[in-house]
C-alpha positions in Angstrom: 40.4 3.1 4.8 39.6 0.4 7.4 42.4 -1.3 9.1 40.8 -4.8 9.0 41.1 -6.4 5.6 40.9 -10.0 4.2 42.1 -11.7 1.1 39.8 -11.5 -1.9 39.3 -15.3 -2.1 38.2 -15.4 1.6 35.9 -12.4 0.9 34.2 -14.2 -2.0 33.8 -17.4 0.0 32.2 -15.5 2.9 29.9 -13.7 0.5 28.9 -17.2 -0.7 29.9 -16.4 -4.3 32.6 -19.1 -4.6 34.9 -21.4 -2.7 38.4 -20.1 -2.1 39.9 -22.1 -4.9 37.0 -21.1 -7.1 37.6 -17.5 -6.2 41.3 -17.8 -7.2 40.1 -19.1 -10.6 37.8 -16.1 -11.0 40.6 -13.8 -10.2 42.9 -15.5 -12.7 40.2 -15.2 -15.4 40.0 -11.5 -14.7 36.4 -11.5 -13.6 36.9 -9.8 -10.2 37.2 -6.1 -9.6 37.9 -4.1 -6.5 36.8 -0.5 -6.6 36.8 -0.7 -10.4 40.3 -2.1 -10.6 41.2 -5.6 -11.7 41.9 -7.9 -8.7 45.0 -10.1 -8.5 45.7 -13.2 -6.5 46.2 -12.1 -2.9 44.4 -8.7 -3.2 43.1 -7.4 0.1 39.5 -6.2 0.6 38.3 -3.7 3.2 34.8 -3.4 4.6 34.0 -0.3 2.5 35.5 -1.6 -0.8 33.2 -2.3 -3.7 33.8 -5.8 -5.1 32.3 -6.8 -8.5 32.4 -10.3 -10.1 31.6 -10.2 -13.8 29.6 -13.0 -15.5 28.9 -15.0 -12.3 25.3 -15.3 -11.1 25.2 -15.4 -7.3 23.2 -18.3 -6.0 21.2 -17.8 -2.8 22.5 -20.4 -0.4 20.3 -21.4 2.5 21.3 -23.1 5.8 19.0 -24.5 8.5 19.4 -26.4 11.7 17.0 -29.3 12.0 16.1 -31.4 15.0 15.5 -34.9 13.5 13.1 -36.9 15.6 13.7 -40.5 16.6 12.3 -43.2 14.4 12.5 -41.0 11.3 14.9 -41.6 8.4 17.3 -38.8 7.7 15.7 -36.5 5.1 14.9 -32.9 4.5 11.5 -31.4 5.5 12.3 -28.4 3.4 12.0 -28.5 -0.4 15.3 -28.1 -2.4 17.5 -28.6 0.6 19.5 -31.7 1.5 20.9 -33.0 4.8 24.7 -32.8 5.4 25.4 -36.2 6.9 23.0 -38.6 8.5 21.7 -39.8 11.9 20.5 -43.4 12.1 16.8 -44.0 12.5 17.1 -44.7 16.3 19.1 -41.5 16.9 17.8 -37.9 17.0 19.1 -34.3 17.1 21.0 -31.8 15.0 21.2 -32.1 11.2 22.2 -29.2 9.0 20.1 -28.7 5.9 21.3 -26.7 2.9 21.4 -26.2 -0.9 25.1 -25.4 -0.8 26.9 -28.3 -2.4 30.2 -26.5 -2.0 30.5 -27.5 1.6 29.5 -31.2 1.5 33.0 -32.6 1.1 34.6 -30.2 3.4 32.1 -31.1 6.2 31.9 -34.8 5.6 35.3 -35.9 4.3 37.1 -37.7 7.2 40.4 -35.9 6.3 38.9 -32.7 7.7 38.4 -32.7 11.5 35.1 -31.0 12.5 33.7 -31.4 16.0 30.4 -33.1 16.5 29.0 -33.4 20.1 26.5 -36.0 21.3 24.6 -36.8 24.5 24.4 -40.5 25.0 22.5 -42.6 27.6 23.3 -46.2 28.1 21.1 -49.0 29.4 23.6 -50.1 32.0 25.8 -48.2 34.5 29.0 -47.0 32.8 32.0 -49.0 33.8 34.8 -47.2 35.7 37.2 -47.5 32.8 34.7 -46.4 30.2 35.9 -42.8 29.8 39.6 -43.6 29.6 39.0 -46.4 27.0 36.6 -44.4 24.9 38.9 -41.3 24.8 41.9 -43.4 23.8 40.2 -44.8 20.7 38.3 -48.0 20.3 38.9 -50.9 17.9 35.7 -51.4 15.9 36.1 -54.2 13.4 39.8 -53.5 12.7 39.6 -49.7 12.7 40.8 -47.8 15.8 38.8 -44.6 16.2 40.5 -41.3 16.7 40.9 -39.9 20.2 37.8 -38.1 21.5 36.7 -36.2 24.5 34.2 -37.7 27.0 32.4 -36.1 29.9 30.5 -38.3 32.3 27.2 -36.7 33.3 25.9 -39.4 35.6 26.1 -43.2 36.0 24.6 -44.0 32.6 24.9 -40.7 30.7 27.9 -39.1 29.0 28.7 -36.5 26.4 31.3 -37.2 23.6 32.9 -35.0 21.0 34.0 -36.7 17.9 36.0 -35.4 14.9 35.0 -38.3 12.6 31.8 -40.0 11.6 32.0 -43.7 10.9 28.6 -45.5 10.4 27.0 -46.1 13.8 30.3 -45.1 15.4 29.2 -44.3 18.9 27.0 -47.3 19.2 29.8 -49.6 17.9 32.3 -48.0 20.3 30.0 -48.5 23.2 29.2 -52.1 22.3 32.9 -52.8 22.1 33.2 -51.5 25.7 30.2 -53.6 26.8 27.7 -50.7 27.0 24.4 -50.7 25.1 23.1 -47.3 23.9 19.6 -46.4 25.0 19.4 -42.9 23.6 21.7 -40.9 21.3 21.2 -37.2 20.5 23.5 -35.0 18.5 23.7 -31.6 20.1 26.3 -29.7 18.1 28.1 -29.6 14.8 31.1 -27.3 15.0 29.6 -24.0 16.2 26.0 -24.8 15.3 24.1 -25.9 18.4 20.8 -27.6 18.7 19.9 -25.6 21.8 16.1 -25.5 22.6 15.0 -26.4 19.1 12.0 -28.7 19.4 11.9 -32.2 17.8 10.9 -31.9 14.2 11.5 -28.2 14.0 14.1 -26.2 12.1 15.6 -22.7 12.2 17.6 -20.7 9.8 21.4 -20.4 10.4 22.4 -16.8 9.7 24.3 -13.8 10.9 27.5 -14.3 12.9 26.7 -17.9 13.5 26.7 -18.6 9.7 29.8 -16.5 9.1 31.8 -18.4 11.7 30.5 -21.8 10.3 31.3 -21.0 6.7 34.7 -19.5 7.5 35.7 -22.7 9.2 34.4 -25.0 6.4 35.3 -23.0 3.4 38.9 -22.2 4.5 39.6 -25.8 3.5 38.0 -25.5 0.1 
């Protein structure tokens, strides 16, 4: 018997069979079996255990990282997949494409804090107080943004990590601090990185990268 075990609801979520809440419902309805025995809420699963779910057709969920080009509306270049979130037409970079509707709210709902990292270039030199004011939160039309992390790259380039996604948020924050954005690229969503993916190209998210991503998202489901 393996020493490492996880709860049955987390196991079914990682296997992309259900959300954690949905898995609990399947257990309550007596549709889940571990090694031929009926599972109960909180049952533990080891690597070598045989888990069966009766009467549930497993959907094949797909996940892709897509590098949206500038001057292109946010859409999906792959049939039957939809983008999780948006980038405005003048911005470019990472978008996640999927057919997994389970994770939409968990990723986009502002009550959940998921890191998104951007590389931003401004038309003018950054003011000396820019980093401090940006990190503290900026009042954009009556709403004060959450604290964020800013790293200055050079006199007109910085990286920022946000945990929220208001419409045109970075551009509006910069404008409030008297800086105009010249280029904005999203480089990371949680553990999914854009890396060397070329503009307009996409790659499948799979393996450990996918396991870590889903574990972080679905644990809130």
